[in-house]
C-alpha positions in Angstrom: 92.4 129.1 68.5 96.2 128.5 68.3 97.6 125.3 69.9 99.3 126.1 73.1 101.3 124.6 76.0 102.0 125.9 79.5 105.3 125.1 81.0 105.3 125.9 84.8 108.8 126.4 86.0 111.6 128.2 84.1 114.7 126.9 85.9 117.1 124.3 84.5 114.5 121.6 83.9 112.1 124.0 82.2 114.9 125.3 80.1 116.1 121.8 79.2 112.6 120.8 78.2 112.3 123.9 76.0 115.7 123.0 74.3 114.3 119.6 73.4 111.1 121.2 72.1 113.2 123.3 69.8 115.4 120.3 68.7 112.4 118.1 67.9 110.0 120.7 66.5 111.2 120.6 62.8 110.6 116.8 62.6 107.7 116.4 65.0 105.7 119.6 64.4 106.8 121.1 61.1 105.7 124.7 60.6 102.4 124.5 62.6 101.6 127.4 64.9 102.2 127.1 68.7 102.1 129.3 71.7 104.4 128.4 74.6 103.5 130.0 78.0 106.4 129.9 80.4 105.3 130.6 84.0 107.7 131.4 86.8 108.1 134.3 89.3 111.9 134.2 88.7 113.8 134.9 85.5 113.9 132.2 82.9 117.0 130.0 82.7 118.3 130.1 86.3 114.9 130.1 88.0 114.9 130.5 91.7 118.0 128.4 92.8 120.3 129.7 90.1 119.2 133.3 89.9 121.8 136.0 89.6 120.5 137.9 92.6 122.3 135.9 95.3 125.6 136.0 97.1 128.6 135.6 94.8 130.2 133.6 97.6 128.0 130.6 96.9 129.4 128.0 94.5 128.2 125.1 92.5 129.4 121.8 93.8 130.4 120.7 90.2 133.5 121.7 88.3 132.8 123.9 85.3 133.8 121.2 82.8 131.3 118.8 84.3 128.2 121.0 83.6 126.4 120.9 80.3 122.9 121.6 79.2 123.3 119.9 75.8 122.9 116.4 74.6 125.5 114.2 73.0 125.5 110.7 71.4 125.7 108.9 74.7 122.1 110.0 75.5 119.5 107.3 74.7 116.9 109.5 73.0 114.9 109.5 69.8 115.4 113.2 69.1 118.4 114.8 67.4 121.6 115.7 69.2 122.1 119.4 69.4 125.7 119.8 70.8 126.6 122.9 72.8 129.3 124.2 75.1 129.9 123.2 78.7 129.8 125.9 81.3 133.6 126.0 81.2 133.7 126.4 77.4 130.9 129.0 77.3 132.3 131.2 80.1 136.0 130.7 79.3 136.7 129.2 82.7 139.3 126.7 83.9 137.4 123.5 83.7 138.7 122.4 87.1 137.3 125.4 88.9 134.0 125.5 90.9 132.0 128.4 89.4 129.7 130.6 91.4 125.9 130.1 91.2 125.7 133.5 89.6 127.9 132.3 86.7 125.8 129.2 86.3 122.7 131.4 86.2 124.2 133.4 83.4 125.0 130.2 81.5 121.4 129.0 82.0 120.0 132.3 80.8 122.1 132.0 77.6 120.9 128.4 77.1 117.3 129.6 77.5 117.8 132.4 74.9 119.4 130.0 72.5 116.5 127.5 72.8 113.9 130.2 72.2 115.9 131.4 69.1 116.0 127.9 67.8 112.2 127.4 67.8 110.5 127.6 64.4 109.2 131.1 63.5 105.6 129.8 63.9 106.2 129.2 67.6 105.9 132.1 70.1 107.1 132.1 73.7 105.2 134.2 76.2 106.9 134.8 79.6 104.7 135.2 82.7 106.5 136.4 85.9 103.9 134.9 88.2 103.2 131.9 90.4 100.8 129.2 89.1 98.3 128.3 91.8 95.9 125.8 90.1 95.5 123.6 87.0 92.0 122.6 85.9 90.2 121.3 82.9 88.7 118.0 81.6 91.0 115.1 80.7 90.0 115.3 77.1 89.8 119.0 76.8 91.9 122.2 77.1 93.5 122.9 80.4 93.2 126.1 82.5 96.1 127.4 84.5 95.3 130.1 87.1 98.1 132.5 88.1 98.4 134.3 91.4 96.8 137.7 91.3 95.0 137.2 87.9 91.4 136.5 87.4 91.5 135.0 83.9 93.4 131.7 83.5 95.7 130.7 80.8 94.2 128.1 78.5 96.4 125.4 76.9 96.2 122.0 75.2 99.0 120.6 77.4 100.6 121.5 80.8 104.1 120.6 81.8 105.3 121.0 85.4 109.0 121.6 85.7 108.9 123.0 89.3 112.3 122.0 90.6 112.8 121.6 94.4 109.9 122.4 96.6 109.3 124.3 99.8 107.4 122.3 102.4 105.4 123.0 105.5 106.6 121.9 108.9 106.2 118.3 110.0 105.2 117.4 113.5 108.7 117.6 115.0 109.5 120.9 113.3 106.2 122.4 114.4 106.9 121.4 118.0 110.4 122.9 117.9 109.0 126.1 116.3 106.3 126.4 119.0 109.0 125.8 121.7 111.2 128.5 120.2 108.3 131.0 120.1 107.4 130.4 123.7 111.0 130.9 124.9 112.1 133.6 122.5 114.6 131.3 120.8 115.5 131.1 117.1 114.6 128.0 115.1 115.2 127.9 111.3 113.4 124.9 109.7 114.6 123.1 106.6 115.0 125.6 103.7 117.2 126.7 100.9 120.0 128.3 102.8 120.3 131.2 100.4 116.7 132.1 101.2 117.0 131.7 104.9 117.0 134.8 107.2 120.3 134.3 109.0 120.5 137.9 110.4 119.0 136.7 113.7 121.9 134.3 114.5 124.0 136.4 117.0 127.8 136.8 116.8 130.0 134.7 119.1 127.0 132.7 120.5 126.5 128.9 120.0 124.2 127.7 117.3 123.2 124.0 117.0 123.2 122.9 113.3 121.5 119.6 112.4 122.7 118.5 109.0 126.1 118.1 107.4 125.5 118.2 103.7 125.6 120.9 101.1 123.0 123.1 102.9 125.5 123.3 105.8 128.3 124.3 103.5 126.2 127.2 102.3 125.4 128.1 105.8 129.0 128.0 106.8 130.0 130.3 104.0 127.3 132.9 104.6 128.0 133.1 108.3 131.8 133.4 108.0 133.0 135.0 104.7 129.5 136.4 104.4 130.1 138.3 107.7 133.5 139.7 106.8 135.8 136.8 107.7 138.6 135.8 105.3 141.2 133.1 104.7 144.9 133.8 104.8 147.5 131.1 104.1 145.1 128.3 104.8 143.9 129.8 108.2 140.7 131.6 109.0 140.8 135.2 110.2 137.5 136.0 112.0 135.7 139.3 111.7 134.2 138.9 115.1 130.7 138.7 113.8 130.5 134.9 113.4 128.4 132.6 115.6 129.9 129.3 116.8 128.4 126.5 114.8 128.0 123.1 116.5 127.2 120.8 113.7 126.1 117.1 113.7 124.0 114.7 111.7 123.1 111.0 111.5 126.5 110.1 110.1 128.3 112.9 111.9 130.7 113.7 109.0 130.4 116.0 105.9 129.6 114.6 102.5 132.6 113.2 100.8 134.7 115.7 98.8 134.2 116.0 95.1 136.9 114.0 93.3 139.8 116.3 92.3 141.1 114.7 89.1 139.7 113.7 85.8 139.0 110.4 84.1 142.1 108.4 83.2 142.4 105.1 81.3 139.7 102.6 80.6 136.2 103.3 82.1 134.4 100.4 83.7 132.0 98.8 81.1 128.7 99.7 82.7 126.0 98.6 83.2 127.1 95.1 84.0 125.0 93.7 86.8 122.3 96.3 87.1 121.2 97.2 83.6 118.0 97.1 81.5 117.5 93.3 81.9 117.8 93.3 85.7 115.5 96.4 86.0 113.0 94.8 83.5 112.8 91.7 85.7 111.8 93.9 88.6 109.1 95.8 86.8 105.5 94.9 87.3 105.6 93.7 90.9 106.2 95.1 94.3 109.8 96.1 94.8 111.6 96.3 98.1 114.7 98.4 97.6 116.8 96.7 100.3 115.8 93.2 99.4 115.4 93.3 95.6 117.5 96.2 94.4 120.4 97.0 96.8 122.2 93.6 96.4 122.4 94.2 92.6 123.5 97.8 93.1 126.1 96.7 95.6 127.5 94.2 93.1 127.4 96.8 90.2 129.4 99.3 92.2 131.8 96.7 93.4 132.4 95.7 89.7 133.2 99.3 88.8 135.5 99.6 91.8 137.4 96.3 91.1 137.6 96.8 87.4 139.5 100.0 87.9 141.6 98.6 90.7 142.7 95.5 88.7 143.3 97.3 85.4 144.9 100.5 86.7 146.6 99.3 90.0 147.3 95.6 89.5 150.2 95.7 92.0 147.6 95.9 94.7 145.8 92.7 93.6 146.7 89.0 94.1 145.2 87.5 90.9 144.6 88.5 87.3 141.5 90.3 86.2 140.0 87.7 83.9 140.0 85.1 86.7 138.6 87.5 89.2 135.9 88.8 86.8 134.7 85.3 86.0 134.3 84.3 89.6 132.9 87.7 90.6 130.2 87.4 87.9 129.3 83.9 89.0 128.9 84.8 92.7 125.6 85.8 94.1 125.3 89.4 95.2 126.2 89.8 98.9 127.0 86.1 99.3 129.8 84.7 101.5 131.5 83.4 98.3 131.7 87.0 97.0 133.3 88.3 100.2 135.7 85.4 100.3 136.7 86.0 96.7 137.4 89.7 97.3 139.4 89.0 100.5 141.6 86.5 98.7 142.1 88.7 95.7 142.6 92.1 97.2 145.2 91.9 100.1 144.7 95.3 101.6 141.3 95.9 103.3 141.6 99.6 102.4 141.4 98.6 98.7 138.1 96.7 99.2 134.8 98.4 98.6 132.5 98.3 101.7 129.5 100.5 101.1 127.9 99.8 104.5 131.1 101.0 106.2 131.2 104.1 104.0 127.6 104.9 104.9 128.3 104.6 108.7 131.9 105.9 109.3 131.4 106.6 113.0 129.3 103.6 114.0 130.7 102.2 117.2 133.3 105.0 117.5 133.3 106.8 120.8 135.4 109.8 121.9 136.2 110.7 125.5 135.5 114.4 125.1 134.4 116.9 122.5 138.0 118.0 122.1 139.0 114.5 121.1 136.1 114.4 118.7 137.4 117.6 117.0 140.8 116.0 116.5 139.3 112.8 115.2 137.0 114.5 112.7 139.7 116.8 111.4 141.8 113.7 110.8 138.9 112.0 109.0 138.2 115.0 106.7 141.9 115.4 105.9 142.2 111.7 105.0 139.1 112.0 102.8 140.6 115.1 101.0 143.9 113.3 100.4 142.2 110.2 99.0 139.7 112.0 96.8 142.5 114.1 95.2 144.9 111.2 94.6 144.7 109.3 91.3 146.3 106.3 93.0 142.7 105.8 94.4 141.0 106.2 91.0 138.7 103.3 91.8 136.7 106.0 93.7 136.1 107.7 90.4 135.0 104.4 88.9 132.5 104.0 91.7 131.2 107.5 91.0 130.6 106.6 87.4 128.9 103.4 88.6 126.6 105.5 90.8 125.6 107.6 87.8 124.9 104.4 85.8 122.8 103.0 88.6 120.8 106.2 88.9 120.0 106.1 85.2 118.6 102.6 85.6 116.6 103.3 88.8 114.5 106.0 87.1 112.6 103.2 85.4 111.5 101.8 88.8 110.0 105.1 89.9 110.3 106.1 93.5 112.4 103.7 95.6 112.6 105.6 98.9 114.7 108.3 100.3 117.7 106.4 101.6 119.2 105.8 98.2 119.1 109.5 97.2 120.7 110.5 100.5 123.4 107.9 100.1 124.1 109.0 96.5 124.5 112.6 97.5 126.7 111.7 100.4 129.1 109.6 98.3 128.9 111.3 94.9 127.5 114.9 95.3 129.6 116.4 98.1 131.2 119.8 98.4 134.3 120.9 96.4 137.6 120.1 98.1 138.4 123.8 98.8 135.2 124.0 100.9 136.3 121.1 103.1 139.7 122.8 103.5 137.9 125.9 104.7 135.9 123.7 107.1 139.1 122.5 108.6 140.4 126.0 109.0 137.1 127.1 110.7 137.4 124.1 113.0 140.9 125.1 114.0 139.7 128.6 114.6 136.9 127.4 116.9 134.1 128.8 114.6 132.9 125.3 113.8 132.6 122.6 116.4 131.7 119.0 115.5 128.9 117.2 117.5 129.3 113.7 116.0 127.0 111.0 114.8 123.5 110.1 115.8 122.8 113.7 116.9 119.8 114.2 119.2 118.2 117.6 119.7 116.0 118.2 122.7 113.8 121.1 123.7 114.5 121.7 127.4 111.2 123.1 128.6 112.3 123.7 132.1 115.3 125.8 131.2 113.9 127.2 127.9 116.9 126.2 125.8 117.9 123.8 123.0 120.2 120.9 123.8 122.1 118.6 121.5 124.1 115.5 122.1 125.4 112.6 120.0 126.3 108.9 120.2 130.0 109.9 119.5 130.4 111.6 122.9 127.9 109.8 125.2 126.6 111.9 128.1 127.8 115.3 126.8 125.4 118.0 125.8 125.7 121.4 124.1 123.2 124.1 124.9 122.2 127.0 122.5 119.4 129.5 122.0 119.4 128.9 118.2 118.8 125.8 116.2 119.2 125.5 112.4 118.0 122.6 110.3 120.6 122.6 107.6 118.9 120.5 105.0 116.4 120.9 102.1 112.7 120.5 102.8 111.5 116.9 102.1 109.4 116.9 99.0 105.9 116.0 99.8 102.6 116.7 98.0 100.8 116.6 101.3 103.0 119.2 103.0 104.3 121.3 100.0 103.8 125.0 100.2 103.0 125.0 96.5 99.3 125.7 96.1 99.5 124.3 92.6 100.7 120.8 93.7 98.3 120.8 96.8 95.4 121.4 94.4 96.6 118.8 92.0 96.9 116.3 94.8 93.4 117.2 96.1 92.1 116.6 92.6 93.3 113.1 92.5 97.0 113.1 91.4 98.9 110.2 92.9 101.8 110.5 95.3 104.5 108.0 96.2 104.8 106.8 99.8 107.5 109.5 100.3 105.3 112.2 98.9 106.6 112.7 95.4 104.3 113.3 92.4 103.7 110.0 90.6 104.5 110.1 86.9 104.9 107.6 84.0 108.7 107.2 83.8 108.5 106.8 80.0 107.1 110.2 79.1 106.4 112.0 82.4 102.6 111.9 82.3 101.1 112.6 85.7 99.4 109.5 87.1 96.1 109.5 89.1 95.6 107.2 92.1 94.4 104.4 89.9 97.7 104.5 87.9 96.0 106.1 84.9 98.2 108.7 83.1 96.7 112.1 82.4 96.6 112.7 78.6 97.4 116.4 78.9 99.5 116.9 82.0 103.2 116.1 82.4 105.8 116.6 85.1 109.6 116.5 85.1 112.2 117.0 87.9 113.0 116.4 91.5 109.4 116.8 92.7 108.5 113.6 90.7 109.0 109.9 91.2 111.3 109.9 88.1 113.8 112.4 89.5 117.3 112.2 88.1 120.6 112.1 89.9 121.3 115.9 90.0 120.5 119.3 88.6 123.0 119.0 85.8 124.7 116.4 83.7 128.3 115.6 83.0 129.2 115.5 79.3 129.2 112.0 77.8 127.6 110.2 80.8 124.2 109.3 79.2 122.2 112.1 80.8 119.0 110.4 81.9 117.4 113.8 82.5 118.1 114.7 78.9 116.4 111.5 77.8 113.4 112.3 79.9 113.1 115.8 78.5 113.4 114.4 75.0 110.7 111.8 75.4 108.3 114.3 77.0 109.0 116.9 74.3 108.4 114.4 71.5 105.2 113.1 73.1 103.9 116.7 73.7 104.7 117.7 70.1 103.0 114.7 68.7 99.9 115.4 70.7 99.9 119.0 69.7 100.3 118.1 66.1 97.4 115.8 66.2 95.2 118.3 67.9 96.2 121.0 65.4 95.3 118.7 62.5 92.0 117.8 64.1 91.1 121.4 64.6 91.9 122.2 61.0 89.7 119.4 59.7 86.8 120.5 61.8 87.2 124.2 61.1 
């Protein structure tokens, strides 16, 4: 029986894992035979999220030059570097443009085909356009993978789950809202991938309450405006008449920060500095409280990135020289009064100081007398954000972005550290392209989008049979609507996932983090059981695991923690398969 491996999930993570298998096979596996079974109901390469069959209006939120599927010498891996083109280089695009998801899907398909072609001739890839529903088999024996609609399972020596983002069932609040909507003939769209949501039921010209102001909202905004025939002319929006009126709010009350609109310039901050392998190593092995143990170090690390850039690139806005500041900054305890005093004395303008708590709560304590005043206030906030994020005079913002990437790479070693960090990272570092926020401003001026503010509250008015929304930004004011859209991705959870495969895995004893992610060994991706014991033949990579990386794709020359994970898992898998193949030959 030929050695075999089943890879469940053929999107970017499955494709990246396959690329690392191909890169490592000559050294790790020689010319031994191997069958690779790739299971996904969607085409390999793009998978579900990056499939070609979606609206061409939907963009990536990364510039074409910032997307690569190939390793370089900045990745800390044991396997060989196999360089390859960025999306911009492959597609011949202006590197500063934001490609469509269809274009990214085409790139991913090409990467997949290149990876398959690079495998040794003794390795055969079998594609299965199906959904995996269950994995079984003894710890020390071959695994069985059942596919939907098929009676006979695939058998394999190893299984790797690269499932990507997950659908989820409704939580208690969403279930109550859905029940309320059914009773009163209203429309409620729960958290989902916007491109897969059925938006046809949202009526033209009627109010729609939207809870969520991140990237899912941006997709919703696009599909309900340009997607319904509207257009932009000279920076203004020309409606088609088919658009609903979107009343949008969230916890923060503002959209994610714009993507930075300029490239790296000058010296990069030397990272990691205060949150690196030594600091993470000191935290391993014991209970870790993110806010108490980790956040002060992260805060100091990001502050170091910010001030390094400010002092070296914009010294006219500082009051002391960099060596003196750096020495005192290094000596001060994270979050201490001494550190705050040092920054205040060294950086005269408060606007040049990094205050992460203020960034996370931009509307805290801000009250508006009316919804009209709130619209003016938020348009001013968004305009100021766009101006700053596209002005190299504030290049310390780019340094903080690089600091966030460095921090994320270190945090992977700690496993799951709670949901707050991931949300904060996305808000600060993974926001929409600048042109999308300019469109948002145009839609606001046209009255198609109305801002609700921060601390949004949604109520189901049983007596009147309608949804109501208010916020802390305009106390006492409420908006009523017959439609409510939850503009955010489903929360990953093994207990509520709609994946029968993961539900069965959890029922069979796989461990979950407190936030519901699949627990894995961060070193090689082995699935852990509830006693912390790694499964010898099951692995998992991607955002459904406790070792999730900072994003779907990696910027060139930024270390690529996801690449390192793929490489480590591929090398472990190949070593196990090689040993199993040798054992079977000896006993044959």
